[in-house]
N, C-alpha and C positions, 0 to 999 in steps of 0.2 A: 711317720714311722720313727721309732726310737731304737737305737742300738742294732740297726739292721733288721728288726723284727717287722713283719707285715702287720698292718692294722687288721683286726678281725672284722670282716664284713659278713654279717649273717645273711643267709639266703632270704629271699622274699617270704618263704613259707615260715621261717622262724622269727621274723620280726614281730614285735608286740604291736598290736593294733590299738591305737588310742581310743579311749572311750569318748563318746559324744555327749553322754548324759552325766549328771552329777548325782552321786549317791545322796539319798534322803530328800531330793527335790522331786516334785511332781513330774511324772513323765508327760511327754507331749500328747495332745489330743489326736485321736484318729477315729475315723468312721469309714469302714470298708465293706464292700459286698462280701458275702460269705457263702459257704457251702450249704447254708440253711435257707437260701433264697431271700434273705433280709440283710440289710446293712447291720453290722455289729459296731456299736458305739462304745468306745472305751469307757466313757463316763457313766454308762449304764451300770457298770459294776462298782462304782464308787460307793463307799460305805457298806457294801455288801460282800465283796469278794476280794481276796488277794489274787494276783494274776501272775501267770507264767506266760510270757510272750516270747514266742520262738519265731525268728526270721530264718528262712532256709532257701537253698538253691532251687527247690522245686522237687516234684515227685520223680523226675527222671534221675535224680541224684540218689543212688542207693543208700549212702550213709544218712542222707536227710530222711528218706522214707523209713529207714530203720529207727531213727530218732523219734519220728512221729508215731510209729507203731509201739515203741518202747513207752512213750508217754501215754498212748491209748491203753496199754495193759495196766498202767498205774493210775488210771483216771479215777477210779473209786477212792483210792488213797488221797489223791489230790483234792477231790471233793470233800472228803472227811475233814480236811484241813481248811475248809471254807475257801477254796481257791478254784479258779477257772484257768484253762489253757486256751490260748489263742495262737494259731500258727499262721504266719504271713509269708506269702511268696508272690512272684510275678505271674504265676500260672493263671490262666483264664478261669472265670467262674464255672463254666461247664466242665473244665478239667478238675477243679477242686471238688465240685459236687460229685463227679463220677469216682474220683479217688476216695473221697470220704465214704462213699457207699461200698466200694470194692474192698477197702482195707478196714472197714468198720471203725472209722475214727469217730469217737463220741463227742469231740469238742469242735468248735467252729474253726474252719479253715478259711482264711481271708485272702482276698485278691487285691494286691497293691499294684495294679497294672501301670499306673502312672508313676510309681516310685515315690510318692509324696511321704508316706509313713516311713519308708526305708530311709529317705534322706534325713528325716527328723531323728530317728533312733540309731541307725547304723550306717553302713556304707554299701555301695553297689560294687559287686564283683564285676569289673569291666570286662573281663575275659568271658565270663559265663552270661553276662547280662541278667544278673539276679542279685538278690540281697546276700551279703556275707552272712554265713550262719552265725546267729547271735541269740542269746537268751537274756531276758530281763525279768526280774521278779520284783513285784511291787506289793506293798501292803494294801489293805482295803481303802486307804485314802489316796492311793495313786503314787505314793512316795517310793522311789526306786531304792530297793534294798540290796540288789545283786545285779551285776551285768557281766557278760562275757561275749566278746566279739572274736570270732575265729575265722580262719581261712577255709576250714573244712568242718563239717558237722561232727566228725570223729573227735575233734578237739573241744567240743562243748561238754559241759558237765553231764554226768549220767543222771538217771531218775532219782537215785538215792540221794545225790547231792541236792537236787532241786527240792525233794521232800524235806531234807534237813533244813533248808532255808525257810521253807514254809512253816515248819515246826518251830524254828527259832522265832519267827515273827509272832506266832501264837503265844509262845512262852513270854516274849517281851511285853506283850500287851494282852494278858488274859481277859481283861474287862472288855476288850474289843471282840472277843470270841463269843459265839452263841453256843458253843459246846459245853 
């Protein structure tokens, strides 16, 4: 403290969460069971698709479910930008399969029951026992172009911002695009 002033101590909610990954470096490998009854391998998208990878608290979290449904509504636009969405939670495979069907989620929902992918990409919310809401956007080569780790899904970028990142990737590398 100086001059009798109190040091500012931000609340846990307001603290910046440090990134685990470096921009422009290839994101870690993951292969997880999915709502589509097959394992989804991140490298299967290499040289083919840009990726939007969303880690979330699970389907019981209303803001997380809203984020998933927002992405589902924009899925055609995401695909037009030669991208795929992958959503990762600790929910069981039977839960993600049922939720994908009920909410008409067109992209793969992934089960990280052991937390291995979460540990590589983001952090675990110890209170909820689930991944912290996080978004990672990669180019088709797997290089990280954008990341945001938040305490709540409401603090993640909206669909328009994700689409703008995907468009930016396409503009930066038009020869990489099949459009």
